[in-house]
C-alpha positions as CSV (number, residue, x, y, z in Angstrom):
1,X,291.0,122.1,-169.4
2,X,287.4,121.8,-170.3
3,X,285.8,124.7,-172.2
4,X,282.3,125.2,-173.5
5,X,282.9,125.9,-177.2
6,X,280.5,125.6,-180.1
7,X,281.7,125.6,-183.6
8,X,278.8,127.5,-185.1
9,X,276.0,129.9,-184.2
10,X,273.5,127.1,-184.9
11,X,275.0,124.7,-182.3
12,X,275.4,127.5,-179.9
13,X,271.7,128.3,-180.3
14,X,270.9,124.7,-179.8
15,X,272.9,124.5,-176.5
16,X,272.3,128.4,-175.3
17,X,271.4,127.4,-171.8
18,X,274.6,125.4,-171.4
19,X,276.7,128.3,-173.0
20,X,275.0,131.0,-170.6
21,X,275.6,128.6,-167.6
22,X,279.2,128.2,-168.3
23,X,279.6,132.0,-168.6
24,X,277.5,132.5,-165.4
25,X,279.9,130.1,-163.7
26,X,283.0,131.9,-164.8
27,X,283.9,129.0,-167.3
28,X,285.4,129.9,-170.6
29,X,282.7,130.1,-173.0
30,X,283.1,130.7,-176.8
31,X,281.4,130.4,-180.1
32,X,283.0,130.6,-183.5
33,X,281.4,132.3,-186.1
34,X,283.2,132.1,-189.6
35,X,286.8,133.0,-188.9
36,X,286.1,134.7,-185.6
37,X,285.6,133.1,-182.1
38,X,283.5,135.2,-179.6
39,X,283.7,134.9,-175.8
40,X,280.6,134.8,-173.7
41,X,281.1,136.4,-170.4
42,X,279.0,137.2,-167.4
43,X,278.4,141.1,-167.2
44,X,279.6,141.6,-163.5
45,X,282.8,139.5,-164.0
46,X,283.7,141.5,-167.2
47,X,282.8,145.0,-165.4
48,X,284.8,144.1,-162.4
49,X,287.9,143.1,-164.3
50,X,287.6,146.3,-166.7
51,X,287.2,148.4,-163.5
52,X,290.4,147.1,-162.0
53,X,292.4,147.2,-165.5
54,X,291.2,150.6,-166.2
55,X,291.9,153.2,-163.6
56,X,289.6,156.4,-164.3
57,X,292.5,158.8,-163.9
58,X,289.9,161.6,-163.2
59,X,291.1,164.8,-162.5
60,X,288.8,167.0,-160.0
61,X,289.7,170.6,-159.7
62,X,288.0,173.1,-157.4
63,X,287.3,176.2,-159.7
64,X,285.8,179.6,-158.2
65,X,282.7,178.3,-156.5
66,X,282.4,174.8,-158.1
67,X,284.3,171.6,-159.2
68,X,285.4,170.7,-162.5
69,X,285.9,167.0,-163.4
70,X,287.9,165.7,-166.6
71,X,289.9,162.7,-167.8
72,X,293.2,163.3,-169.7
73,X,293.1,162.1,-173.2
74,X,289.3,161.7,-173.2
75,X,287.0,164.5,-174.8
76,X,284.6,164.5,-171.5
77,X,284.5,167.0,-168.8
78,X,282.0,168.1,-166.4
79,X,281.2,171.0,-163.8
80,X,279.1,171.3,-160.8
81,X,278.4,173.5,-157.8
82,X,279.5,170.7,-155.4
83,X,281.8,167.7,-155.7
84,X,279.0,165.4,-155.7
85,X,277.2,167.4,-158.6
86,X,280.3,167.6,-160.8
87,X,280.6,163.6,-160.5
88,X,277.1,163.0,-161.4
89,X,277.5,165.5,-164.3
90,X,280.6,163.5,-165.4
91,X,278.6,160.1,-165.1
92,X,276.2,161.8,-167.7
93,X,279.0,163.0,-169.8
94,X,280.6,159.4,-169.8
95,X,277.3,158.0,-171.0
96,X,276.9,160.3,-173.7
97,X,280.6,159.5,-174.7
98,X,279.7,155.8,-174.8
99,X,276.8,156.3,-176.9
100,X,278.8,158.5,-179.4
101,X,281.2,155.9,-179.3
102,X,278.6,153.1,-180.1
103,X,276.9,155.1,-182.8
104,X,280.0,156.7,-184.7
105,X,283.4,157.0,-182.8
106,X,284.4,153.2,-182.7
107,X,286.2,153.2,-185.9
108,X,287.8,156.7,-185.3
109,X,291.6,156.2,-185.3
110,X,291.6,158.6,-182.0
111,X,288.8,156.7,-180.2
112,X,289.1,152.9,-181.2
113,X,291.4,152.4,-178.1
114,X,288.8,153.2,-175.8
115,X,286.6,150.1,-176.3
116,X,287.2,148.8,-172.9
117,X,286.2,152.1,-171.3
118,X,283.0,152.2,-173.2
119,X,282.4,148.5,-172.2
120,X,282.9,149.7,-168.7
121,X,280.7,152.7,-168.8
122,X,278.0,150.6,-170.4
123,X,278.2,147.7,-168.0
124,X,278.3,149.9,-164.9
125,X,275.3,151.3,-163.2
126,X,275.7,155.1,-161.8
127,X,277.0,154.1,-158.4
128,X,279.7,151.8,-160.0
129,X,280.8,154.6,-162.1
130,X,280.7,156.9,-159.2
131,X,283.0,154.4,-157.3
132,X,285.4,154.1,-160.3
133,X,285.6,157.7,-160.8
134,X,286.5,158.7,-157.2
135,X,288.6,155.6,-156.4
136,X,286.2,154.1,-154.0
137,X,286.4,151.1,-156.1
138,X,284.2,148.1,-156.0
């Protein structure tokens, strides 16, 4: 099996086009830096895999004259007068959570496990997140 791998940042930088070409084609593409090896992956491939591995588990509840959306075990919830408005608000809330996670929650013991979710949120556009939340899938 042939993979595209560079044993140093300097070597990877010198072959950046080859590294990116391999990743875009779906080949394994890695770079070693010190003791760590990092994968380079085309965004849509990663987003698609994360969406399939991480079901949203979103709960939508009709309350009074509106709708509420929440995801169990995640400190994110949203409300709206209509179902669509509640989903749009949830997308905004998820984006705020992803920003907070990147800023200060990534090392918090009760949030560290949300790495994949944050990647999915950050790599998705609003329509993709809407499909993910509602189970429409893409």
